[in-house]
N, C-alpha and C positions, 0 to 999 in steps of 0.2 A: 248517249251511247259512245263508247270509245271506238276508235277505228279498229277494224279487224280484217285480216286477210281471209281468203276463202278456205284456207286449211288451218286456221287458228284453232288451237285446242286439240288438234288431231295428233295423237301420240306418235304414230309411225312417221308422219311428215316432220314433226319437230325433232324426233330422234335422228332421222336421216340428215336433217339440216345440220345437227351438231356433228355427226360423223364426217360429213363432207367438208365442214368448216375446219375441222381439226387435222384431218389426214394429209392434206397436201404438203404442209411444211414438215410434219413428222416423218412422212415417207421420204421426202427430199433430203432431210438431214442425215438419214442413213444411206441414201442412194448417191449422195454427192461424191463420195471418195473415188469411186471408179471413173467418174467422168470429169473429175477436176483437171487432169492433164489435157483433155480435149478442149475444155472450156478455156483453159489458160492459153493454149496454142491458137485457137480460132479468134479469141478476143484480145490477143497480145497482152495478156495479163502476167505479171510477174508472180513468183511464188508468194511474195509478201502480200500482194493484192488479193490473191485467191484465198489465202488463209485469213486475211482481214475480213473478207466478205462473210466467211463462216463464223468467225469470232464475234463480229458485231451483230450478226443475225441472232446468234445465241444470246448476246447481251440484250437485244431487243425483246427476245422471248422472256427472259428473266424480268426485265423491267416492266413489261406489259402486265404482269400479275398484280403489281402494286397500283399502276396507273388505272387499270380497269376498275378496281374497287373504288378509287377516289372519284372517278367520273360517274360511277353508278350511284353514288350517294346524292348527287345534285342534278343529274340529267336523266331524262326518260330512258330507261334501259333498253327497250326494244328499238327505239330510234338509234341508239348507239350501236346496236347490232347491225343495223343497215349500213351505218357509216363504216364500221370495222370491216364488214364483208366487202363493201365497195373498195376500200383501200387495199384489202387483200387481193382483189382482182387486179387493181391497178399495179400493185407491186409484182404480181405474178406475170403480168403482161410485159412490164418493164424488163424483168429478168429474162423472159423468153425471147424478147425482141432485141435485146441489148446488142449494140455494135461496138461496145467498148467497156472498159472497166467501170466507169462512173455509173452508167445505167444498171449494169449487172449488180454492183454492190448495193446501190440504192434500192433496187427491186427486192433483192434477197433480204435486206434488213427489214423492209416493210412486211415481207412474208413472216419473218420471225416475230416481229412486234404484234402484228394483227392476229396471229394464231393464238398467242396467249391472251390478248384482249378478248377474243371470241371465247376461248376456253373458260375464263373466269366469268364472263357475262352470260354465257349460254348454258353451261353444264349445271350449276346449282339450281336454276329454275326447272331444268329437265328432271332433276332428282326430287325437288320439293313441290313442283307445280302440278303434279298429277297424283292420283290416288295412291295409297300405300302399295297396292298390288302391282304398280308399275316400277317400283324402286328396284326390284330384283332384276328384271330385264335391262333396266337402265345401267345398273352396275356391270352386268355382263357385256353390254354393248360398249361401254366405255373401256372396259378391260381389253376386249378383243380389238376394237378399232384403234386405240392408242398404241398398244404394244404389238398388235398384229401388224399395223402399218409400219412401225419401226422395224419389226422383224423381217418384213418383206422388202425393206429398202435395199439391202445389199444385192438381192437377186434382180430387182428392177433396175438398179444402177448397172449391174453386170450385163444385163440384156442390152441396155442402151450403149454401154461402152463397147460391147462386141460389135455393134453396128457402126461404131466410130462416129457417134453423134451425141448431141445433148439437147438440142432444141425440141425434138419431139417430146421428150420427157417433160420439159418445162411447159410446153404448150398444153399437154395433157393436164398438168397440175393447174394451169390457168383455167382450163375448161372445167375442172372439178370445182375450183373456187367460184366460177361463174354460176354453176348449178347451185352451189351453196347460197350464193347471193339471191338467186331466184327463190329458193325455199325460205330464206329469211323474210322476203317480201310476202310470199304466199301464206306464211304462218304468222304474220305480224299481228300482234295484239298489244295495243298501246297500254303501257303501264307507267305509273308515276315513278319519280326517283325513289331510291331505297330509303333515304333519310335526308330530306332537304334541309333540315335544321342542323345536320352534323357539322362539326367544325372542319373547316378545310385544313389539309395537312401538307402545306408546301414543303415543310422540313423533311417529312418522311419521303415524299416523292423526289425531292432534290437529292437526298442521301442515297435513295435507291437508284436513281438515274446515274449519278456520278459514280457510285460504287460499282454498278454492273458494267458500265462502259469501261471504266478504268481496269477492273479486274479481268474482264475478258480480253481487253486490248493487251494487257500484260501477258496473259496466257498465250495469245497469238504470237506476240514477239518472242516468247520463249521457244516456240516451234521454229520461227523464222531464223533467229540469230543463233540458236543453239548455245546460248551462254547465259550465265546468271550474273548480269551486270546491272547497274543502277537503272538503265532504261527499261529493263524487264521487271526487276523486283519491285521498284517503286510503285508503278501502277498496279501490279498484281497484289502486293500486300496492302497497299493503301486502299484499293477498291474493296478488298475483303473486309478491312477494318471499318470502312464506311457502312457496309451492309450490317455488320455486327452492331455498330453504333445506332443505326436506324432501328434495329430490333429492340435494343435497350431503351431507346427513346420512346418507342411505342409501348413498351411494357410499363414505363413510369408516367406517361402522360395521362391526364384525367379522362380525356375523350379521344381515344386512339383511333386511327384508321384501320389498323390490323388487330385482330383479337389475339395478341401475344400473351397477355397475362392469363386468360382462361385456358390457354394451351399448355400451361406449365404444370399440369398435374400428371399423374403417372401414365395413363393410357395415351393421351395425345403425344407426350414426349417419346414414349416407346414407339408409337406409330411413325412419328417424324424420323426417328433414328433408323427404323427399318427401311422407310422409303428412301432416305438419303443414301444409306450404305448400299442398298440393292441397286439403285440407279447408278451410283458412282462405280461400283464394282463391275456391273454388267456391261455398261456402255464402254468403259475403258478396256475390259477384257475383249470384247468383240473388235474394237479398234486395233488392239495389239495383235490379235489373231489375224486380222486382215492384213496388217503390215507384214507379219511373218510369212504369210502364204502368197502374197501378191506376185512374187517372182517365180513361184512354182506352178501356179495355175492361171489360166486365162480369167478375165473378169467374170465371164458367164459361169465357168466351173466353180470359181470361188463363191459366187452368189448362191449356187446350188448347195455348196457345203454349209451355208448358213440357213438353208430352207428348214431344217429341223427346228430352228428357233421359232419359226412361225407355227409349226405343228405343236410345239410346246405351249405357245400362247393360246391356241385353239382348245387344247385339252384343259388347260387351267381355267379358261372361261366357262367351260361346261361344268367343271367341278365347283367353281365359284358360285354358280347358280344354285347348287345343292346345299352349300354350307353358309350362304350369305346371311341368313336370318337365324343362325344357330351359334352356340358358343364355339363351334368348330372353326369359325372365322379366324380366331386367334391362332389356333393350331395350324390352320391352312397357311397363314402368313409365315409361321415358323418353318413349316415344311418347305415353303418356297425358298427361304433363306438357305436351308440345308441343301436343296437341289442346286441352287446357284453356286454355293461353295464347292459342291462336289464337281460340277461342270468345269469350274475354273481350275480346280486341283488336278483333274484328269488331263487337261491340256498342258498345264504348267509342268507336270511330271514327265511329259513326253515330247518336249520341244526338241526338234521340230515334229509336230504330231503327224501321224498317218491319217489317211482319209477316214478310216473307221473311228479313230480317236476324235477327230475333229467333228464328225457327225454326232457322236455321243455327247461330246462336250457342249456343242451348240444347242442340242436338244435339251440338255439339263439346264443350261443357262436360260433358254426360253421358258421352260417350266418354272424356273426359279423366279425370274423377274415378273412373269405373269401372275404368280401366286403370292407375290410379296408387296409390290408397290401399291396397287389399287386397294387390296385389303387393308394395308397400313393406312391409306388415306381415309377409308371409312372407319377404321378404329379411332382415328383422331376425330373425325366428323361426328360420330355417334356420341362422343364424350361431351359435346356441347349442344346447345339448342340449334334446331335446324335453321333458324333465322341467321345464325352466324356462319352457315356453311360456305358462303361466298368468301368471307374473310379467312376462314380456316383453309379453304382450298388454295387461296392466294399465298398464304404462308408456306404451305406444304410444297406447292409448285415452285415458288421462289427458291426455297432451300434445295429442293430436288434438282432444279435446273442448275443452280450454282454448283452443287456437288457433282452432278454428272458431267457438265460441260467444262468445269474447271479442272477436275481431276484428270480427265483424259489427256489434254495436252501436256500436263505435268508428267504423267507416266510415259507418254510418248517421248518426251525429252529425256527422261531417265533411261528409257530403253535404247536410245540412240547414242547416249554419252557414257553410260556406266561401264561399257566394255567395248573392246575393239571389234568384237563379233556381235552382229545385230541379234542373232538368236539368243545369245547369253543375256543381252540387255532386255530382250522381250521376256525371257524367262523370269528375270528379276521383277519386271513390271507386273507379270501375271501373279507372282507370289505376293506382291503388294496388294493387288486386287483381291486375292484370297484373304489377306489380312484384314482388309476393309470389310469384306463380307462376313467373315467369322467374328471379327471384333464388334460389328454392328449387331449381329445375332446375340452374342453373349451379353452385350450391354442392354439390349431390349429385354432379354430374359431376366437379367439382374433387376431391372426397373420393376418388373412384375413382382419378383420375389420381395424386394425391399419395400415395395408399396403395399404388400399384403394382398395382392390381387389374385383372385381365382377367375379365370376367363369367364366373363358374364355373357348371357344371351341378350342381344339387342332387343329392347322393347320398342318396336317400330310404332305401334299406336301412340305410345307416350311421346316419342320423338316427333311424329307428325302433329301431335297435339301441342307442341311448343316447348316441351321439356327435353332433357337429354335422354338418350336411349339407355343409359346405364350410369351408375355413379363411378366417377374416377377419383380415387383417393389422392391426397397430396403426395408429392414426391417423398420417398423414403418414409412413408407413414408408419409402416411396421417397425422400422428401425427406431424411429422416434418413440413409438409406444414402448418398445423394450428398454429404451434409455430413460423412460419415466417422464418424457415430455409429451405435450399435447400438440399434434400436428395442426398447422393452420388450416382454416377452411379453404376448400377449393373455390377460386373466384368464378363467378357466373359470367357467361358471355352476355 
């Protein structure tokens, strides 16, 4: 008999564990902006150091997606969860108790790294490890907890900044991480490594590690120095190039760590395009709006202006439950991209926006991101066998994190340098966000059309039986048929 905790196999306890493991850093990433000046003052941190903490924490989050898959192949996965949750608690305590830059930066990096390690290790088993009837509430819980947590971040940060403090927020985050660790232990169910005979992939992990750290460091330097010199462009472009090389290497290797090749058919590519463009556009737009309005409103009032974003996330979670197992899942993702584009356009056309315009814009952005990113993830996941979900999730989260956390500092740089007036620069940045959102939407639609895809209904029994939930034709399959060629077979995961 394998070791089991007293709550092992209990769906509510396992689902709560996943939510509490993911939300601390996701909330903190959105709540950090209002309290950064207070942290900087009390810990005697320079602007360079405070931005470096955020940039390297985001790099850790991106890197953890690849590292988690590698470790899961060769080591017992649930034991790894205990290690990840323990280190998350340690990192959270270090950040909360920090008396100087070194401890704070180290703790915050561990928070970012361990959150993605937990995400990739814990979420796929929650989806596939319970009966098919649980997959719908699981999808809704993930959608609401991830995007709801991010949406609440500005308000939580505003409340803390209004009290002229930051440690209470970080100690609460540490407490939540501690409860998550307790639930990891209580729900423990020892399981073997995913694939002990799998080839180790030091090249992929090395490329991902170097690429993420370099790219996010370069993006951070862009904000700090406000100049496009070699010290900024070299790590930024070099890091992105290494990430692309890693994906190409994984596509061509015989025994890859990440399921890149099976992801190159119509529906997974459309899903990844949707998730990346929605994440990049929404997070950048919210950051730009925050910078635009920070001098007009107190941190608390500014946080309240972003509260409709959370309401949008709640509404989309409810609708998501209704459409999740139908072909309307595809149209739901499309509607989300349209709402996201509309929200950005409304604010961009009214810079500086009134209170009413800001409330409407953030509500539409919340509806948009909640209805697009998670549905796009499942559109990609349903196209492959469920055994590949962990690797699919890792690819999507890596690309989503790079898109979201890399585009934001670039657009903030544009907003502060393209014009002598900050409002004009931010307007330009918001129009770029709109271009990313609309461009991603049109590209995803084009992939459906050129692939000859009519939105299918997911066959969940077949997916849980080990096959894909639907057939995803090769890229440009319809175009190739019209040209008289035979499209290649879609690779199997």
